[in-house]
C-alpha positions in Angstrom: 1.7 5.7 -12.4 1.4 6.7 -8.7 3.6 9.0 -6.6 5.0 8.4 -3.2 3.0 10.6 -0.7 6.2 11.3 1.3 8.8 12.3 -1.4 6.6 12.7 -4.5 8.8 10.3 -6.5 7.1 8.3 -9.3 6.7 4.7 -8.3 6.7 2.0 -10.9 4.0 -0.3 -9.5 1.1 -2.1 -11.2 -2.3 -1.8 -9.6 -3.3 -5.3 -10.7 -0.3 -6.7 -8.7 -1.4 -5.0 -5.5 -4.1 -5.7 -2.9 -5.8 -3.1 -0.8 -4.1 -2.9 2.6 -0.8 -4.3 1.3 2.5 -2.6 2.4 5.1 -1.5 -0.1 8.3 0.5 0.3 9.3 3.6 -1.7 12.6 2.9 -3.5 13.5 6.6 -3.4 13.0 7.6 0.3 12.4 4.2 1.9 9.0 5.2 3.3 6.7 2.3 4.3 3.4 2.8 2.5 0.0 1.1 2.6 -2.2 0.6 -0.5 -5.3 2.7 0.5 -7.2 1.9 -2.6 -6.8 0.0 -5.9 -9.1 2.0 -8.2 -7.8 4.6 -8.3 -4.5 3.5 -7.0 -3.7 5.5 -3.8 -0.9 5.1 -1.3 -0.8 6.4 2.3 2.1 6.6 4.7 2.3 4.0 7.5 4.3 6.5 9.5 1.6 9.1 9.3 -0.8 6.8 11.0 1.6 6.1 13.8 2.2 9.8 14.4 -1.5 10.4 15.1 -1.5 7.7 17.7 1.7 9.1 19.4 0.2 12.6 19.4 -2.9 11.4 21.3 -0.6 9.7 23.9 1.4 12.9 24.3 -1.7 14.9 25.0 -2.5 12.6 27.9 1.0 13.1 29.3 0.6 16.9 29.2 -2.5 16.7 31.3 -0.7 14.6 33.8 2.1 17.1 34.1 -0.4 19.9 34.8 -1.8 17.9 37.7 1.7 17.4 39.1 2.3 21.1 39.1 -0.8 21.7 41.3 0.4 19.1 43.8 3.7 20.9 44.1 1.9 24.1 44.9 -0.1 22.4 47.6 3.1 21.0 49.2 4.6 24.5 49.3 1.5 25.9 51.0 1.5 23.1 53.6 5.2 23.8 54.3 4.6 27.4 55.2 
């Protein structure tokens, strides 16, 4: 028996009925999970993968904001 990586609930799934890469849903918390491996049976959160990608995009946005602050300082100096 395998546990949901999100809520730790025991999931009643048979490894021989699953394929690696297949998506299933936890009945307890509703998390979308991918079958990471069959032997041993391991599940991983699909949402966890998306969070990593969003985090990288946010880092790029932060860098852009810093550049904008420098431009504002330059404008103030020109005004004086």
